[in-house]
C-alpha positions as CSV (number, residue, x, y, z in Angstrom):
1,M,0.0,0.0,0.0
2,K,2.8,2.4,0.9
3,R,4.6,1.6,-2.3
4,T,1.5,2.4,-4.4
5,A,0.9,5.7,-2.6
6,L,4.6,6.7,-3.0
7,A,4.5,5.7,-6.7
8,V,1.4,7.9,-7.3
9,I,2.9,10.9,-5.5
10,A,6.2,10.5,-7.4
11,G,4.3,10.3,-10.7
12,I,2.3,13.4,-9.9
13,G,5.5,15.3,-9.0
14,L,7.2,14.2,-12.3
15,A,4.1,15.2,-14.3
16,L,4.0,18.7,-12.7
17,A,7.8,19.2,-13.2
18,G,7.4,18.3,-16.9
19,T,4.6,20.7,-17.3
20,A,6.6,23.6,-15.8
21,Q,9.5,22.9,-18.1
22,A,7.4,22.5,-21.2
23,K,5.7,25.8,-20.8
24,G,8.9,27.8,-20.3
25,G,8.9,31.3,-19.1
26,S,6.1,33.6,-20.4
27,H,4.1,36.5,-19.3
28,G,0.9,38.3,-20.2
29,V,1.0,41.7,-21.9
30,K,-1.9,44.2,-21.4
31,G,-3.4,45.8,-24.5
32,Y,-2.1,49.2,-25.4
33,T,-2.3,51.9,-28.1
34,K,0.8,52.8,-30.1
35,K,1.8,56.4,-30.9
36,D,0.3,56.0,-34.4
37,G,-3.1,55.1,-32.9
38,T,-2.8,51.3,-33.6
39,Y,-4.3,49.2,-30.9
40,V,-2.3,46.1,-29.8
41,A,-4.6,43.5,-28.2
42,P,-3.5,41.7,-25.0
43,H,-1.3,38.8,-25.6
44,H,1.4,36.4,-24.2
45,Q,5.1,36.7,-24.8
46,T,8.1,34.5,-23.8
47,D,10.2,36.0,-21.2
48,P,13.2,38.1,-22.5
49,N,16.5,36.3,-22.9
50,K,19.5,36.2,-25.2
51,T,17.9,34.0,-27.9
52,K,15.1,34.3,-30.5
53,R,14.9,30.5,-30.9
54,D,12.4,30.0,-28.1
55,N,9.9,32.8,-29.2
56,Y,6.4,31.6,-30.1
57,S,6.8,33.1,-33.5
58,S,10.0,31.2,-34.4
59,K,9.9,28.3,-36.8
60,G,9.8,25.0,-34.9
61,N,7.8,26.4,-32.0
62,V,4.0,26.3,-31.3
63,N,2.2,29.1,-29.3
64,P,0.6,27.1,-26.4
65,Y,-2.1,29.8,-26.1
66,T,-3.2,29.9,-29.8
67,G,-1.9,26.7,-31.2
68,K,-0.3,28.6,-34.1
69,E,3.1,27.3,-35.4
70,G,5.9,29.8,-35.6
71,T,6.8,31.1,-39.1
72,K,9.8,33.4,-38.5
73,D,13.4,32.4,-39.0
74,P,15.1,32.9,-35.6
75,D,18.4,33.8,-37.3
76,K,16.8,36.7,-39.1
77,Q,14.7,38.2,-36.3
78,K,15.7,41.6,-34.9
């Protein structure tokens, strides 16, 4: 009985750890109006870092919030 309970708890812990790693760092951005009057709707972004390869818009990645595949070449992004 103890082994089964321990195995279940360990499985849940591993599942939660995998979920946290798969999501990566991201944050929500509130909607805002640009200087030219264009409204930018609220959205999610990956946290800033030194690479463009993990951005949702980069080829090979999928935005977990919209399900859209990335289309931009990470080596050619600003």
